[in-house]
N, C-alpha and C positions, 0 to 999 in steps of 0.2 A: 546262742550258739557261737556268734563271733567272739564272744569273750573266752568261751571253752576253748576255741580253735587258737588263741592267742597266747594261751597258757600251754598248748600241747607240745611246742618244741622245747619248752623248758623241762619236761618230764620225761620225753621220749629217750633221752640216755639211760633211764633207769627201767622204762617199761616198752615192751613191744606193740601192746594194743592199749587204745584208752576206750573206756565205754562211757558215754553220756547220755543222760536221760533229760528229756524235754520237763518243763515244768506241769506235767500232768501225772497221771498214776503209772507208777513203775512198771504196772502189769500191761499197759499199753504199747503194744509192738512198734507201732508207727511214731512213737515217740522216743524210741530207743537207736542209737547210733553207733557203730563200731567205727572207731578211726583206725586205720592201720597205718602204723608209722613204720615202715621198712621196705624191703624189697618184694613186697606183695602186689605191685600194680598190675602185673599180668594176670593174676588170679582173678582180680576183679573187672578190669577194664578190657582185658585180652581175650577173655574166656567168651567164645561165639561158637555158632554152628552155621555154617555156611554164610558168614558174615552177619548174622542176627545175634545180637548180644545177648548173653544169658542173665546177666544182671542187668535189669531193666532201669531206667532213670527214674528216680524218685520224684514224688509229687511236690516236694519242697522246692524244686526248681522249675516248676510249670507255670505257665503263664495262663492258664485256662483252656476253653475251648476253642474251635477253629484252627486257622492254618498257623502253625507254629514255626514255621520254616526249620532251617537244618539245624540251629541252635538250640531251640526250646521243645523240638517234636519229640514226645515220650514214646510213640508207637514206633518200635525198631522197624518194620516194613515199610511205614510211611518215610522214615528217615532214610532208609536205605534208598527209595525210590528218589527221593529229593537229592541225595548225594551223588546218584548215578546221573542227574540231570545236569549238576555243576562240575562234575569230574573233568569233562574236556576243557573247560576255562582253564585247569590247572594241570593241564598235560605239559610235557617237556616242551614241546614245540610252543605252546601258547605263552608259557611263563618266559620262554627265550624271546617272544615278540614283544614282551611286555618290559623288557629288561632297559630298552631306551627311554621309557617312562621315569624309571628309577634314576638313571644316569643324568636325565635332565633336571630334576629336582635337586639332587645331591650335587650336581656341578653349580646350580645357582646359589645353593647354601654356601660353597665354597668361594664363590666371586663375593657375596655378601661379606662374609668374614673377612676376607682379604680388605674390605673397604673400612669396616668398623670394628674389626678385631684388635686394633693396635692402641687403642685409647686405655688409659690407666685402671679406668673403673672395671674394665672387662666386659663381658658380653653375657647376658642372663641366658644360657644354654637351654634352660628347661623348656621355655616358650617356645625356641627355635625348634627344638627337635619335635615339639608337637606339631608346629607348622609343617616341617618336611613331612613327617607321617602322615598327616592328613591330606596334604596336597597329593601326596603320591596315591594314597587310598582312594580320594575322590575321582581321580582321573581314571585309575585302573577299574575302579567299581562303576562309575557313572558317566565318565567320559566328560567331566565337569571340572573346570579349572577354578579352585577358589583363590590361588594367587595369594596366599598369606605369607609366603616367603618374598615374594616379590614386593608386595606392598608393606610388608613387615608389620602387619596387624592381623589380630584373629577375627574369623569370619563368625557369623552367627551360629553356625553349625557346630564349630569349636566349642562355643559357649554352652549351647545346648547338650552337646556330648558329655561334658564334665557335669553338668547339671543334672542330668539323668542318672550318671554313674553311680550317686550315692542313693538315690530313691530306690533304684531296682534292688539293692540289698534291703533297704528298708521293708520294701514290699514283701520279699522272701521271709524276712524275719517275722513280721506282724500276721504272716499265714499260719506260722507254726506256734507263736508263743504270744500270751495274753499281753496287751499293751502295756500293764503296769510292770512287767518284767524289763523289758528293754528300754523303757523310756528313758533312763537316765544315760544310756549309752547312744541314745540319737543325738542328744546334745554334745556330747563327748566322745566322738567315733573311735574306737581302738585303732591302734597303728599297726602297721606291717602285717596285715593279716591275709591269708588265702581261704578264700570261702570254698571248700572241697567241692567235689563232684559226687554228691550221694547217689548210690545205687541199691536196689531192692535184691536181696538176697533170693536165689530160688530154691534155696537149699544145698548148699554146696561147700567145698573144701576150701578154705582161703589160709595159706600157709601153715597147712596141716591141722588147721582147727576147722571143726565143722560150725558154719553160721546157720543156724535155722532158717526156713522160708519166712519170708516177711518182714526180717529184721534189715535195717539199713546199714550200709557199710560203704566207707569212703577211705580214700588213700590220703594221708597227711603230707602232701608235697612239702609244704614249708617246714615242718616238723622234720622230715625225712633229710632234706638239704642241709639243715644246719645242726645235726646230729653227730657226735663224736664218734657214735657206734658205726657210722657209715662213712664219714669223710673226716680225714686227717685235718685239724684246725679248719672246722667249718665256718667258723665267725670271721674269718681273715680273707682278704682278697689273694687268692693263691692260684695264679695260672697253671702252676704244675699239676693242680688236679686233671688236667685234660691233656697234659703232654704224653707222646707215646714214648716207650722206651728208648728208641734211637734217637731221641732229641737231646742235645747237648745240656739242656737246662733240666732233664728230667732228673727227679728226685725220688729215691727209694721209698721215702717216708711216706708217699702218696699212692704207693703201688697197689695197696688193697682198697682204695676208694671205690664205692659202689656207683661207678659212672655208668655203668651198662644199664641201671635201673633208674637213669634220670630221663623222664619224657616231659620236657616242658610244654610241648604241645599235645600232649595226650596220648592215648594208645587204643588200638582196637578198632572196632567200626565207627566209633565217633571222635576218633582222632581229627585233628584239625585238617581240613581237606587241603589246606595249602602245603602239608608236610607230606603226603601220600605217595609222592613220586617215587619211584624205586630208585632212581639215581639221586644220590645225595644232594649234590650240587643245584639241582634244579628247584629245590625248594623256595617257595616264594619268600617266605620270612626270612630264611637264612640269607638269601641272595640279596635282599634288600639291606640286612644288617652288614653284610659283609662288604658291599659295595660303600656303604656310608663309612664305615670304619676304615677301609682302606684309602679311600680319597681323602678322606680329613687327617688322617695321621700322616699319609703321605705328604699334604700339603703345609700341614702345622704341626707343631707341639701343644699339647694341652696343660693347662695350670691351674689348680686352684687359687683364687685369688681372695676367697671369702674368709674372714677369721672364724666364722661360724663352724663348729665342729658338728658335722652330719652324723646322726647316730639312726640306723635303720629301723629299729622298733619304735623309736619317739618322732622321726620327722617323715617316715614314709607311712601312707595309708593305703589301704585295699578295701575296696568296695566291690565294683565289679571290674575295675581297670586299677592299675597302680597309679596312686597320686603321688608325685615326686615333688619334695620341697624345692623351693626357689633357691638356686644358687648360682653366683657369678663365676663364670670361667672365662679367663683370657686365652686368646688363642694367638700368640706371638709367633714371628718367624726367626727365633733366636739360635734354633739348633740344638737347645737344652732338652733334657730327658722330661718326658712328660710327669707332672707329679700331682698325686691326689692325696695330699696331706690332710686335707680337712674332713676326709671321709671315714669313719669308723663303725665297726659292727657294735 
């Protein structure tokens, strides 16, 4: 499955739908998967009746019986009840109250960078961003202070998180495929993959095509965002993708980009609960990112100092979460423009 998905972005410029068969009989419906690469997200994930999704979660991403929590629960009724219980914690008022915690750790990060960001070797920013993210998450979720940023060291929880990250993916693959097929890929994990979110068709129309009942279908997010069919210069860093027409740096070449179909936090009843607020600025994930970027770039310029040329497909890995390569970034107070010359698609 992971191998197939790693190839999907290479063919999406030519095909709108990719059909994959697992290493079983081609007549076995449960082993067939339609990967939709385009503007079909709403048809699959946004299709619901009274907030109960029509395309049910596939068994491929199930953890078995018992309490599945909001992430793994397959039963749409149970999932809805769980989401209702959690939703007050993500209200506008609640998220506003949590903002001080985000500021606390971002301010601490800025203070640390002012002390150690002047050395010629630079600062390895990958581990620092891991520390900031997990320190914030631990205090918001469990009122627990891990003090990774303060102590400049990883906690046992962070080591465990990244260790489990790989084996969750292995668990899913081995449930569907015989051991002999993916064995070679377990030792050499594919790079830069997004493990889609398979859903079971109830017998419905997706982008004008009838997907019969029982077949699995999913949205190829990684392939979609890297396809020239939907984005101008998709493999390059271009902020112009997201600029409004009245912005001074707006470029007409990016006018037809399919940004309205970009859903990094999901869509429909199973959309990430932290992004469900009606008022866009109160979304927890966006708020955390905006505060971090604003405070860091207000205080520093960021520059790549490593001679290693980072390539997404080679150096980034995706199991359950993104695994980023180590790279050294210096944060000088020189007033010069931020440079990311070492990054390439």
